[in-house]
MDTraj code that builds the backbone (N, CA, C; nanometers):
import mdtraj as md
import numpy as np

residues = "UNK UNK UNK UNK UNK UNK UNK UNK UNK UNK UNK UNK UNK UNK UNK UNK UNK UNK UNK UNK UNK UNK UNK UNK UNK UNK UNK UNK UNK UNK UNK UNK UNK UNK UNK UNK UNK UNK UNK UNK UNK UNK UNK UNK UNK UNK UNK UNK UNK UNK UNK UNK UNK UNK UNK UNK UNK UNK UNK UNK UNK UNK UNK UNK UNK UNK UNK UNK UNK UNK UNK UNK UNK UNK UNK UNK UNK UNK UNK UNK UNK UNK UNK UNK UNK UNK UNK UNK UNK UNK UNK UNK UNK UNK UNK UNK UNK UNK UNK UNK UNK UNK UNK UNK UNK UNK UNK UNK UNK UNK UNK UNK UNK UNK UNK UNK UNK UNK UNK UNK UNK UNK UNK UNK UNK UNK UNK UNK UNK UNK UNK UNK UNK UNK UNK UNK UNK UNK UNK UNK UNK UNK UNK UNK UNK UNK UNK UNK UNK UNK UNK UNK UNK UNK UNK UNK UNK UNK UNK UNK UNK UNK UNK UNK UNK UNK UNK UNK UNK UNK UNK UNK UNK UNK UNK UNK UNK UNK UNK UNK UNK".split()
xyz = np.array([
    [-3.5127, -16.4558, 8.1461],
    [-3.4752, -16.3633, 8.0417],
    [-3.4638, -16.2233, 8.1020],
    [-3.3601, -16.1534, 8.0602],
    [-3.3374, -16.0168, 8.1065],
    [-3.3248, -15.9281, 7.9832],
    [-3.4041, -15.8238, 7.9789],
    [-3.3937, -15.7282, 7.8678],
    [-3.3035, -15.6137, 7.9118],
    [-3.2145, -15.5744, 7.8198],
    [-3.1162, -15.4709, 7.8512],
    [-3.0958, -15.3810, 7.7302],
    [-3.0383, -15.2634, 7.7515],
    [-3.0050, -15.1766, 7.6375],
    [-2.8734, -15.2221, 7.5733],
    [-2.8779, -15.3410, 7.5111],
    [-2.7592, -15.3992, 7.4476],
    [-2.7886, -15.4236, 7.3004],
    [-2.6847, -15.4541, 7.2250],
    [-2.6983, -15.4730, 7.0811],
    [-2.7227, -15.6198, 7.0444],
    [-2.6564, -15.7114, 7.1157],
    [-2.6636, -15.8538, 7.0839],
    [-2.7267, -15.9327, 7.1973],
    [-2.7651, -16.0548, 7.1657],
    [-2.8216, -16.1444, 7.2655],
    [-2.7100, -16.2318, 7.3230],
    [-2.7215, -16.2631, 7.4521],
    [-2.6217, -16.3459, 7.5193],
    [-2.6910, -16.4541, 7.5991],
    [-2.6255, -16.5694, 7.6054],
    [-2.6780, -16.6844, 7.6771],
    [-2.5760, -16.7252, 7.7814],
    [-2.6206, -16.7432, 7.9064],
    [-2.5307, -16.7826, 8.0159],
    [-2.5924, -16.8961, 8.0940],
    [-2.5075, -16.9826, 8.1437],
    [-2.5509, -17.0866, 8.2358],
    [-2.4837, -17.0556, 8.3679],
    [-2.5649, -17.0327, 8.4708],
    [-2.5113, -16.9884, 8.5994],
    [-2.4768, -17.1078, 8.6881],
    [-2.3501, -17.1176, 8.7289],
    [-2.3136, -17.2213, 8.8239],
    [-2.3518, -17.1785, 8.9644],
    [-2.3678, -17.2640, 9.0584],
    [-2.3669, -17.4089, 9.0381],
    [-2.5036, -17.4640, 9.0012],
    [-2.6075, -17.3800, 8.9959],
    [-2.7450, -17.4264, 8.9754],
    [-2.7718, -17.4755, 8.8341],
    [-2.7019, -17.4221, 8.7350],
    [-2.7281, -17.4579, 8.5965],
    [-2.8422, -17.3780, 8.5358],
    [-2.8865, -17.2726, 8.6043],
    [-2.9933, -17.1880, 8.5506],
    [-2.9457, -17.1203, 8.4222],
    [-3.0346, -17.1155, 8.3234],
    [-3.0030, -17.0531, 8.1954],
    [-3.0573, -16.9104, 8.1969],
    [-2.9728, -16.8143, 8.1626],
    [-3.0121, -16.6736, 8.1593],
    [-2.9855, -16.6194, 8.0190],
    [-3.0868, -16.5571, 7.9622],
    [-3.0733, -16.4940, 7.8314],
    [-3.0811, -16.3434, 7.8515],
    [-2.9807, -16.2727, 7.8030],
    [-2.9843, -16.1263, 7.8015],
    [-3.0155, -16.0857, 7.6580],
    [-3.1212, -16.0063, 7.6421],
    [-3.1650, -15.9696, 7.5073],
    [-3.1853, -15.8188, 7.4972],
    [-3.1676, -15.7649, 7.3761],
    [-3.1928, -15.6219, 7.3562],
    [-3.3383, -15.5868, 7.3881],
    [-3.3597, -15.4676, 7.4375],
    [-3.4940, -15.4230, 7.4765],
    [-3.5968, -15.4396, 7.3653],
    [-3.5604, -15.4099, 7.2434],
    [-3.6573, -15.4080, 7.1331],
    [-3.6679, -15.5392, 7.0562],
    [-3.5975, -15.6422, 7.0986],
    [-3.6012, -15.7683, 7.0256],
    [-3.7327, -15.8410, 7.0542],
    [-3.7895, -15.9017, 6.9503],
    [-3.9173, -15.9723, 6.9669],
    [-3.8973, -16.1004, 7.0474],
    [-4.0036, -16.1386, 7.1172],
    [-3.9978, -16.2608, 7.1972],
    [-3.9759, -16.3821, 7.1072],
    [-4.0332, -16.3803, 6.9895],
    [-4.0179, -16.4906, 6.8934],
    [-3.8704, -16.5099, 6.8562],
    [-3.7996, -16.4011, 6.8303],
    [-3.6573, -16.4081, 6.7961],
    [-3.5776, -16.4667, 6.9118],
    [-3.6129, -16.4277, 7.0323],
    [-3.5430, -16.4774, 7.1514],
    [-3.5672, -16.6270, 7.1679],
    [-3.6930, -16.6695, 7.1531],
    [-3.7270, -16.8122, 7.1662],
    [-3.6537, -16.8932, 7.0592],
    [-3.6515, -16.8443, 6.9357],
    [-3.5798, -16.9142, 6.8282],
    [-3.4304, -16.9246, 6.8589],
    [-3.3735, -16.8181, 6.9142],
    [-3.2320, -16.8164, 6.9525],
    [-3.2031, -16.9269, 7.0544],
    [-3.2865, -16.9365, 7.1573],
    [-3.2665, -17.0371, 7.2623],
    [-3.2871, -17.1773, 7.2058],
    [-3.3917, -17.1967, 7.1258],
    [-3.4164, -17.3293, 7.0652],
    [-3.2987, -17.3731, 6.9783],
    [-3.2410, -17.2796, 6.9058],
    [-3.1281, -17.3116, 6.8186],
    [-3.0026, -17.3513, 6.8942],
    [-2.9984, -17.3194, 7.0214],
    [-2.8817, -17.3524, 7.1039],
    [-2.9144, -17.4564, 7.2103],
    [-3.0232, -17.5281, 7.1910],
    [-3.0700, -17.6258, 7.2898],
    [-2.9650, -17.7339, 7.3191],
    [-2.9035, -17.7867, 7.2155],
    [-2.8032, -17.8927, 7.2358],
    [-2.6857, -17.8397, 7.3176],
    [-2.6413, -17.7177, 7.2870],
    [-2.5308, -17.6561, 7.3626],
    [-2.5707, -17.6367, 7.5077],
    [-2.6920, -17.5877, 7.5312],
    [-2.7402, -17.5652, 7.6680],
    [-2.7437, -17.6966, 7.7443],
    [-2.8083, -17.7984, 7.6853],
    [-2.8206, -17.9278, 7.7535],
    [-2.6840, -17.9874, 7.7849],
    [-2.5923, -17.9813, 7.6880],
    [-2.4582, -18.0368, 7.7093],
    [-2.3840, -17.9669, 7.8216],
    [-2.3925, -17.8353, 7.8269],
    [-2.3214, -17.7609, 7.9305],
    [-2.3861, -17.7734, 8.0672],
    [-2.5179, -17.7859, 8.0720],
    [-2.5849, -17.8092, 8.2005],
    [-2.5434, -17.9458, 8.2544],
    [-2.5403, -18.0481, 8.1671],
    [-2.4960, -18.1821, 8.2105],
    [-2.3512, -18.1788, 8.2588],
    [-2.2661, -18.1089, 8.1850],
    [-2.1244, -18.0976, 8.2222],
    [-2.1106, -18.0325, 8.3603],
    [-2.1887, -17.9288, 8.3854],
    [-2.1852, -17.8599, 8.5139],
    [-2.2345, -17.9518, 8.6265],
    [-2.3388, -18.0302, 8.5987],
    [-2.3903, -18.1232, 8.6994],
    [-2.2870, -18.2307, 8.7316],
    [-2.2205, -18.2839, 8.6282],
    [-2.1171, -18.3857, 8.6521],
    [-2.0024, -18.3285, 8.7342],
    [-1.9602, -18.2066, 8.7018],
    [-1.8512, -18.1430, 8.7768],
    [-1.8918, -18.1236, 8.9221],
    [-2.0161, -18.0848, 8.9446],
    [-2.0642, -18.0638, 9.0809],
    [-2.0664, -18.1962, 9.1575],
    [-2.1075, -18.3045, 9.0907],
    [-2.1126, -18.4360, 9.1556],
    [-1.9732, -18.4869, 9.1917],
    [-1.8740, -18.4579, 9.1059],
    [-1.7368, -18.5050, 9.1300],
    [-1.6583, -18.4140, 9.2222],
    [-1.7110, -18.2990, 9.2492],
    [-1.6364, -18.1966, 9.3215],
    [-1.5916, -18.2430, 9.4592],
    [-1.4718, -18.2010, 9.4938],
    [-1.4203, -18.2272, 9.6275],
    [-1.4525, -18.1125, 9.7214],
    [-1.5026, -18.0024, 9.6666],
    [-1.5384, -17.8861, 9.7467],
    [-1.6892, -17.8873, 9.7640],
    [-1.7355, -17.8822, 9.8871],
    [-1.8787, -17.8863, 9.9130],
    [-1.9465, -17.7609, 9.8592],
    [-2.0711, -17.7762, 9.8183],
    [-2.1468, -17.6619, 9.7681],
    [-2.2019, -17.5806, 9.8834],
    [-2.2126, -17.4497, 9.8655],
    [-2.2556, -17.3643, 9.9753],
    [-2.3943, -17.3975, 10.0285],
    [-2.4890, -17.4388, 9.9422],
    [-2.6225, -17.4659, 9.9928],
    [-2.6260, -17.5892, 10.0827],
    [-2.5247, -17.6741, 10.0735],
    [-2.5209, -17.7937, 10.1569],
    [-2.4422, -17.7730, 10.2860],
    [-2.3582, -17.6729, 10.2891],
    [-2.2697, -17.6565, 10.4043],
    [-2.2937, -17.5286, 10.4819],
    [-2.3684, -17.4381, 10.4246],
    [-2.3833, -17.3080, 10.4881],
    [-2.2555, -17.2264, 10.4755],
    [-2.1721, -17.2581, 10.3751],
    [-2.0444, -17.1899, 10.3554],
    [-2.0676, -17.0421, 10.3276],
    [-1.9966, -16.9567, 10.3997],
    [-2.0080, -16.8121, 10.3814],
    [-1.8676, -16.7531, 10.3755],
    [-1.8455, -16.6648, 10.2793],
    [-1.7172, -16.5955, 10.2697],
    [-1.7156, -16.4824, 10.3714],
    [-1.6472, -16.5030, 10.4809],
    [-1.6335, -16.3979, 10.5820],
    [-1.5137, -16.3102, 10.5460],
    [-1.5059, -16.1936, 10.6082],
    [-1.3900, -16.1065, 10.5858],
    [-1.2615, -16.1777, 10.6252],
    [-1.2683, -16.2534, 10.7337],
    [-1.1499, -16.3258, 10.7814],
    [-1.1052, -16.4299, 10.6788],
    [-1.2004, -16.5016, 10.6204],
    [-1.1675, -16.6034, 10.5208],
    [-1.1111, -16.5394, 10.3937],
    [-1.1677, -16.4272, 10.3530],
    [-1.1149, -16.3547, 10.2366],
    [-0.9706, -16.3112, 10.2625],
    [-0.9468, -16.2575, 10.3820],
    [-0.8120, -16.2119, 10.4163],
    [-0.7140, -16.3286, 10.4196],
    [-0.7590, -16.4426, 10.4720],
    [-0.6725, -16.5606, 10.4776],
    [-0.6393, -16.6085, 10.3361],
    [-0.7396, -16.6160, 10.2498],
    [-0.7166, -16.6606, 10.1118],
    [-0.6215, -16.5644, 10.0400],
    [-0.6446, -16.4345, 10.0562],
    [-0.5576, -16.3346, 9.9927],
    [-0.4153, -16.3440, 10.0466],
    [-0.4021, -16.3632, 10.1774],
    [-0.2688, -16.3751, 10.2376],
    [-0.1963, -16.4979, 10.1834],
    [-0.2685, -16.6094, 10.1675],
    [-0.2077, -16.7312, 10.1130],
    [-0.1568, -16.7076, 9.9704],
    [-0.2380, -16.6418, 9.8901],
    [-0.1969, -16.6138, 9.7517],
    [-0.0795, -16.5165, 9.7500],
    [-0.0915, -16.4081, 9.8261],
    [0.0147, -16.3064, 9.8277],
    [0.1473, -16.3612, 9.8796],
    [0.1419, -16.4610, 9.9668],
    [0.2650, -16.5222, 10.0174],
    [0.3349, -16.6035, 9.9081],
    [0.2566, -16.6604, 9.8163],
    [0.3130, -16.7449, 9.7107],
    [0.3524, -16.6672, 9.5848],
    [0.2851, -16.5559, 9.5598],
    [0.3044, -16.4841, 9.4329],
    [0.4476, -16.4392, 9.4035],
    [0.5216, -16.3806, 9.4976],
    [0.6565, -16.3342, 9.4610],
    [0.7451, -16.4443, 9.4028],
    [0.7470, -16.5603, 9.4668],
    [0.8305, -16.6703, 9.4167],
    [0.7771, -16.7224, 9.2835],
    [0.6449, -16.7343, 9.2725],
    [0.5859, -16.7827, 9.1476],
    [0.6150, -16.6868, 9.0321],
    [0.5996, -16.5574, 9.0572],
    [0.6246, -16.4585, 8.9517],
    [0.7718, -16.4536, 8.9125],
    [0.8605, -16.4660, 9.0103],
    [1.0040, -16.4653, 8.9797],
    [1.0395, -16.5851, 8.8915],
    [0.9910, -16.7023, 8.9300],
    [1.0215, -16.8236, 8.8542],
    [0.9556, -16.8210, 8.7162],
    [0.8231, -16.8039, 8.7142],
    [0.7498, -16.8158, 8.5888],
    [0.7697, -16.6955, 8.4971],
    [0.7992, -16.5799, 8.5531],
    [0.8302, -16.4648, 8.4684],
    [0.9525, -16.4926, 8.3828],
    [1.0537, -16.5564, 8.4431],
    [1.1751, -16.5917, 8.3685],
    [1.1456, -16.6989, 8.2635],
    [1.0616, -16.7944, 8.2982],
    [1.0291, -16.9034, 8.2053],
    [0.9409, -16.8532, 8.0907],
    [0.8350, -16.7821, 8.1249],
    [0.7383, -16.7354, 8.0250],
    [0.7952, -16.6200, 7.9424],
    [0.8770, -16.5376, 8.0048],
    [0.9354, -16.4249, 7.9331],
    [0.8540, -16.2974, 7.9419],
    [0.7449, -16.3014, 8.0135],
    [0.6614, -16.1827, 8.0381],
    [0.5996, -16.1958, 8.1761],
    [0.5773, -16.0815, 8.2386],
    [0.5098, -16.0818, 8.3685],
    [0.3915, -15.9861, 8.3624],
    [0.2906, -16.0119, 8.4437],
    [0.1748, -15.9223, 8.4437],
    [0.2118, -15.7844, 8.4971],
    [0.1420, -15.6829, 8.4486],
    [0.1636, -15.5471, 8.4989],
    [0.0915, -15.5275, 8.6316],
    [-0.0144, -15.6040, 8.6513],
    [-0.0955, -15.5891, 8.7724],
    [-0.1709, -15.7197, 8.7964],
    [-0.1815, -15.7605, 8.9219],
    [-0.2601, -15.8788, 8.9577],
    [-0.3658, -15.8368, 9.0583],
    [-0.4893, -15.8758, 9.0310],
    [-0.6013, -15.8463, 9.1194],
    [-0.6590, -15.9773, 9.1706],
    [-0.6915, -15.9810, 9.2983],
    [-0.7566, -16.0977, 9.3576],
    [-0.9021, -16.0629, 9.3828],
    [-0.9919, -16.1516, 9.3415],
    [-1.1333, -16.1282, 9.3683],
    [-1.2102, -16.2586, 9.3621],
    [-1.3245, -16.2610, 9.4259],
    [-1.4110, -16.3779, 9.4162],
    [-1.4766, -16.3780, 9.2793],
    [-1.4676, -16.4904, 9.2114],
    [-1.5299, -16.5039, 9.0800],
    [-1.6252, -16.6223, 9.0857],
    [-1.7341, -16.6132, 9.0123],
    [-1.8323, -16.7210, 9.0177],
    [-1.8226, -16.8182, 8.9014],
    [-1.7527, -16.7815, 8.7947],
    [-1.7497, -16.8699, 8.6781],
    [-1.6104, -16.9024, 8.6265],
    [-1.5062, -16.8433, 8.6802],
    [-1.3716, -16.8717, 8.6298],
    [-1.2687, -16.8679, 8.7419],
    [-1.1551, -16.9281, 8.7111],
    [-1.0450, -16.9311, 8.8084],
    [-0.9509, -16.8139, 8.7881],
    [-0.9514, -16.7564, 8.6701],
    [-0.8656, -16.6423, 8.6424],
    [-0.9017, -16.5812, 8.5092],
    [-0.8462, -16.4644, 8.4820],
    [-0.8647, -16.4013, 8.3513],
    [-0.7453, -16.3102, 8.3250],
    [-0.7274, -16.2780, 8.1979],
    [-0.6133, -16.1961, 8.1574],
    [-0.6576, -16.0973, 8.0508],
    [-0.6078, -15.9756, 8.0604],
    [-0.6266, -15.8756, 7.9557],
    [-0.4883, -15.8519, 7.8947],
    [-0.4570, -15.9219, 7.7848],
    [-0.3224, -15.9127, 7.7273],
    [-0.2802, -15.7704, 7.6920],
    [-0.3742, -15.6901, 7.6462],
    [-0.3417, -15.5535, 7.6040],
    [-0.2821, -15.4716, 7.7188],
    [-0.3345, -15.4893, 7.8392],
    [-0.2857, -15.4128, 7.9549],
    [-0.1901, -15.4930, 8.0421],
    [-0.1844, -15.6251, 8.0199],
    [-0.0993, -15.7095, 8.1029],
    [-0.1598, -15.7399, 8.2390],
    [-0.2876, -15.7122, 8.2554],
    [-0.3559, -15.7299, 8.3841],
    [-0.4094, -15.8730, 8.3969],
    [-0.3851, -15.9332, 8.5136],
    [-0.4348, -16.0674, 8.5435],
    [-0.5218, -16.0604, 8.6683],
    [-0.6356, -16.1301, 8.6624],
    [-0.7238, -16.1426, 8.7785],
    [-0.7261, -16.2891, 8.8196],
    [-0.7130, -16.3130, 8.9496],
    [-0.7134, -16.4486, 9.0035],
    [-0.8298, -16.4641, 9.1005],
    [-0.8935, -16.5801, 9.0952],
    [-1.0040, -16.6097, 9.1852],
    [-0.9489, -16.6299, 9.3259],
    [-1.0057, -16.5590, 9.4202],
    [-0.9628, -16.5645, 9.5599],
    [-0.9706, -16.7066, 9.6166],
    [-1.0587, -16.7882, 9.5622],
    [-1.0736, -16.9252, 9.6112],
    [-0.9459, -17.0076, 9.5956],
    [-0.8590, -16.9671, 9.5030],
    [-0.7327, -17.0388, 9.4837],
    [-0.6474, -17.0347, 9.6101],
    [-0.6681, -16.9349, 9.6946],
    [-0.5928, -16.9236, 9.8190],
    [-0.6319, -17.0254, 9.9234],
    [-0.7411, -17.0984, 9.8994],
    [-0.7853, -17.2017, 9.9931],
    [-0.7643, -17.3413, 9.9362],
    [-0.6947, -17.3495, 9.8239],
    [-0.6720, -17.4779, 9.7573],
    [-0.5243, -17.5144, 9.7604],
    [-0.4965, -17.6313, 9.7049],
    [-0.3578, -17.6755, 9.6948],
    [-0.2789, -17.5737, 9.6115],
    [-0.1544, -17.5456, 9.6496],
    [-0.0732, -17.4462, 9.5773],
    [-0.0569, -17.4751, 9.4282],
    [-0.0626, -17.6015, 9.3880],
    [-0.0447, -17.6354, 9.2458],
    [-0.1516, -17.5717, 9.1580],
    [-0.2707, -17.5474, 9.2147],
    [-0.3772, -17.4871, 9.1351],
    [-0.3525, -17.3382, 9.1128],
    [-0.3038, -17.2688, 9.2139],
    [-0.2674, -17.1279, 9.1960],
    [-0.1582, -17.1175, 9.0900],
    [-0.0580, -17.2039, 9.1007],
    [0.0517, -17.2016, 9.0041],
    [-0.0003, -17.2263, 8.8623],
    [-0.0865, -17.3267, 8.8463],
    [-0.1408, -17.3566, 8.7133],
    [-0.2184, -17.2377, 8.6565],
    [-0.3088, -17.1796, 8.7362],
    [-0.3909, -17.0683, 8.6859],
    [-0.3022, -16.9486, 8.6521],
    [-0.2036, -16.9207, 8.7357],
    [-0.1132, -16.8089, 8.7081],
    [-0.0377, -16.8315, 8.5773],
    [0.0177, -16.9508, 8.5583],
    [0.0912, -16.9807, 8.4346],
    [-0.0038, -16.9757, 8.3146],
    [-0.1241, -17.0283, 8.3316],
    [-0.2248, -17.0236, 8.2252],
    [-0.2502, -16.8786, 8.1826],
    [-0.2746, -16.7925, 8.2800],
    [-0.3035, -16.6520, 8.2479],
    [-0.1798, -16.5809, 8.1928],
    [-0.0615, -16.6132, 8.2445],
    [0.0612, -16.5529, 8.1907],
    [0.0846, -16.5971, 8.0461],
    [0.0430, -16.7183, 8.0120],
    [0.0548, -16.7654, 7.8741],
    [-0.0297, -16.6786, 7.7814],
    [-0.1415, -16.6280, 7.8334],
    [-0.2258, -16.5391, 7.7527],
    [-0.1570, -16.4056, 7.7233],
    [-0.0518, -16.3728, 7.7955],
    [0.0240, -16.2519, 7.7620],
    [0.0934, -16.2685, 7.6267],
    [0.1109, -16.3941, 7.5827],
    [0.1682, -16.4249, 7.4514],
    [0.0611, -16.4678, 7.3515],
    [-0.0318, -16.5506, 7.3975],
    [-0.1285, -16.6148, 7.3076],
    [-0.2710, -16.5875, 7.3533],
    [-0.3495, -16.5240, 7.2676],
    [-0.4916, -16.5051, 7.2991],
    [-0.5659, -16.6340, 7.2672],
    [-0.6737, -16.6576, 7.3348],
    [-0.7534, -16.7769, 7.3080],
    [-0.6843, -16.9023, 7.3575],
    [-0.7450, -17.0171, 7.3253],
    [-0.6933, -17.1454, 7.3727],
    [-0.6617, -17.2392, 7.2562],
    [-0.6225, -17.1823, 7.1439],
    [-0.5927, -17.2611, 7.0246],
    [-0.4616, -17.3376, 7.0347],
    [-0.4176, -17.3885, 6.9200],
    [-0.2982, -17.4731, 6.9138],
    [-0.1739, -17.4005, 6.9646],
    [-0.1594, -17.2725, 6.9314],
    [-0.0428, -17.1963, 6.9782],
    [-0.0390, -17.1858, 7.1294],
    [-0.1542, -17.1584, 7.1883],
    [-0.1633, -17.1508, 7.3343],
    [-0.1280, -17.2863, 7.3959],
    [-0.1848, -17.3925, 7.3415],
    [-0.1622, -17.5258, 7.3975],
    [-0.0162, -17.5683, 7.3862],
    [0.0469, -17.5369, 7.2736],
    [0.1902, -17.5682, 7.2589],
    [0.2721, -17.4926, 7.3630],
    [0.2415, -17.3647, 7.3772],
    [0.3197, -17.2804, 7.4679],
    [0.3018, -17.3242, 7.6133],
    [0.1782, -17.3405, 7.6594],
    [0.1585, -17.3795, 7.7992],
    [0.2131, -17.5206, 7.8223],
    [0.2055, -17.6062, 7.7195],
    [0.2618, -17.7410, 7.7304],
    [0.4125, -17.7395, 7.7481],
    [0.4780, -17.6385, 7.6920],
    [0.6233, -17.6281, 7.7099],
    [0.6575, -17.5799, 7.8510],
    [0.5650, -17.5071, 7.9147],
    [0.5871, -17.4598, 8.0516],
    [0.5458, -17.5662, 8.1535],
    [0.4270, -17.6198, 8.1336],
    [0.3688, -17.7175, 8.2271],
    [0.3235, -17.8392, 8.1471],
    [0.4090, -17.9396, 8.1324],
    [0.3699, -18.0563, 8.0527],
    [0.2424, -18.1253, 8.1033],
    [0.2133, -18.1131, 8.2319],
    [0.0942, -18.1781, 8.2887],
    [-0.0242, -18.0820, 8.3013],
    [-0.0286, -17.9764, 8.2200],
    [-0.1319, -17.8737, 8.2347],
    [-0.2724, -17.9290, 8.2159],
    [-0.2894, -18.0276, 8.1286],
    [-0.4238, -18.0836, 8.1073],
    [-0.4738, -18.1545, 8.2331],
    [-0.3857, -18.2262, 8.2982],
    [-0.4212, -18.2942, 8.4234],
    [-0.4561, -18.1912, 8.5317],
    [-0.3763, -18.0862, 8.5424],
    [-0.4045, -17.9803, 8.6401],
    [-0.5386, -17.9140, 8.6112],
    [-0.5639, -17.8846, 8.4838],
    [-0.6916, -17.8230, 8.4456],
    [-0.8082, -17.9149, 8.4812],
    [-0.7932, -18.0435, 8.4504],
    [-0.8994, -18.1398, 8.4812],
    [-0.9260, -18.1455, 8.6310],
    [-0.8197, -18.1562, 8.7104],
    [-0.8358, -18.1638, 8.8560],
    [-0.8977, -18.0359, 8.9123],
    [-0.8546, -17.9218, 8.8617],
    [-0.9097, -17.7947, 8.9093],
    [-1.0571, -17.7821, 8.8722],
    [-1.0916, -17.8211, 8.7504],
    [-1.2299, -17.8062, 8.7057],
    [-1.3251, -17.9064, 8.7692],
    [-1.2715, -17.9983, 8.8448],
    [-1.3570, -18.0881, 8.9230],
    [-1.4043, -18.0218, 9.0516],
    [-1.3462, -17.9088, 9.0828],
    [-1.3896, -17.8323, 9.1996],
    [-1.5030, -17.7400, 9.1572],
    [-1.5911, -17.7106, 9.2481],
    [-1.7012, -17.6190, 9.2197],
    [-1.6572, -17.4788, 9.2570],
    [-1.6816, -17.3845, 9.1682],
    [-1.6552, -17.2445, 9.2004],
    [-1.7680, -17.1995, 9.2911],
    [-1.7334, -17.1579, 9.4137],
    [-1.8368, -17.1193, 9.5108],
    [-1.8893, -16.9807, 9.4849],
])
top = md.Topology()
chain = top.add_chain()
for i, resn in enumerate(residues, 1):
    res = top.add_residue(resn, chain, resSeq=i)
    for name in ("N", "CA", "C"):
        top.add_atom(name, md.element.get_by_symbol(name[0]), res)
traj = md.Trajectory(xyz[None], top)
């Protein structure tokens, strides 16, 4: 549990360990925090199991088992791989999607493959995509570009991404079988 000067309580499960972290307001009682966690026990257990299954199926070795370290050279190689593919991907998918990001940032992320801020048109991509099969970079880019039209992952988003990438569910499944390092 971490106490912070925040208004609401937040619950996180940290990959790949599955550790549960609760961020709570400084003045919140311990009883309220315990009740909050107990009320979300089923969600916690389900997501910890899901994370363990993904780790077991993963084709990417976990860092604690391999001594994997992100060196500057490896970061540069991953970024170069992504940057080499982006112009063609953006040209193709920008025409298909009808919108292009205003800015793309590459960074190491511990819990996601990408993110999008529709209001600014900014997309962030996980640097690890530069060390994977190109189809995963393409999928994540199209996924995030779809968010330039549709917020969230509801029916509208699914219809739209399905019109761009009919096999998007298969790509998502295959990508999520990898462990985010």
